[in-house]
C-alpha positions as CSV (number, residue, x, y, z in Angstrom):
1,M,-6.6,9.9,-2.1
2,Q,-5.4,8.6,1.2
3,T,-8.9,8.9,2.7
4,M,-10.4,7.0,-0.3
5,L,-7.8,4.2,0.1
6,I,-8.6,3.8,3.8
7,L,-12.3,3.8,3.1
8,I,-11.8,1.1,0.4
9,A,-9.6,-0.9,2.8
10,R,-12.2,-0.8,5.6
11,L,-15.1,-1.7,3.4
12,A,-13.3,-4.5,1.5
13,G,-11.9,-5.9,4.8
14,L,-15.3,-5.9,6.5
15,A,-17.0,-7.5,3.4
16,G,-14.3,-10.1,3.2
17,V,-14.6,-11.0,6.9
18,A,-18.4,-11.1,6.7
19,L,-18.3,-13.4,3.6
20,C,-15.8,-15.7,5.3
21,V,-17.9,-16.0,8.5
22,V,-21.0,-16.7,6.4
23,A,-19.2,-19.4,4.5
24,F,-17.8,-20.9,7.7
25,V,-21.2,-21.0,9.4
26,V,-22.9,-22.5,6.3
27,R,-20.3,-25.2,6.1
28,L,-20.7,-26.0,9.8
29,T,-24.4,-26.8,9.1
30,G,-23.3,-29.4,6.6
31,T,-24.3,-27.5,3.5
32,W,-22.0,-27.3,0.5
33,T,-23.7,-24.5,-1.4
34,I,-25.1,-21.0,-0.7
35,G,-27.8,-20.6,-3.3
36,S,-25.9,-21.7,-6.4
37,V,-22.4,-20.8,-5.1
38,Q,-20.2,-23.4,-3.5
39,V,-19.0,-22.6,0.0
40,G,-15.3,-22.9,-1.0
41,S,-15.8,-20.3,-3.7
42,A,-17.5,-18.0,-1.2
43,L,-14.6,-18.5,1.2
44,Q,-12.1,-17.7,-1.5
45,A,-14.0,-14.5,-2.4
46,G,-14.0,-13.5,1.3
47,M,-10.2,-14.1,1.5
48,A,-9.8,-12.0,-1.7
49,G,-11.8,-9.2,-0.1
50,M,-9.6,-9.2,3.0
51,L,-6.5,-9.2,0.7
52,L,-7.8,-6.2,-1.2
53,G,-8.4,-4.4,2.2
54,C,-4.8,-5.2,3.2
55,L,-3.3,-3.9,-0.1
56,A,-5.4,-0.8,0.0
57,Y,-4.3,-0.1,3.5
58,C,-0.6,-0.6,2.5
59,A,-1.1,1.8,-0.4
60,A,-2.6,4.4,2.0
61,L,0.5,4.0,4.2
62,A,2.8,4.4,1.2
63,E,1.0,7.5,0.1
64,R,1.3,9.1,3.6
65,P,3.5,12.2,3.6
66,R,6.8,11.8,5.4
67,G,8.1,13.9,8.1
């Protein structure tokens, strides 16, 4: 279970960071949409991915055996 939580944390965190970077770069070019998705929505989705990664990592730390 702990290995799966850490894998989810890493994948969600990386996907979130990648989506935030893409949204940031697209916004710097002066564009407000990526396809049919607004840049602000993509940025929020990236932040949600990073939050999921943080929560999964915290859950993995809580599941760790003590001692």
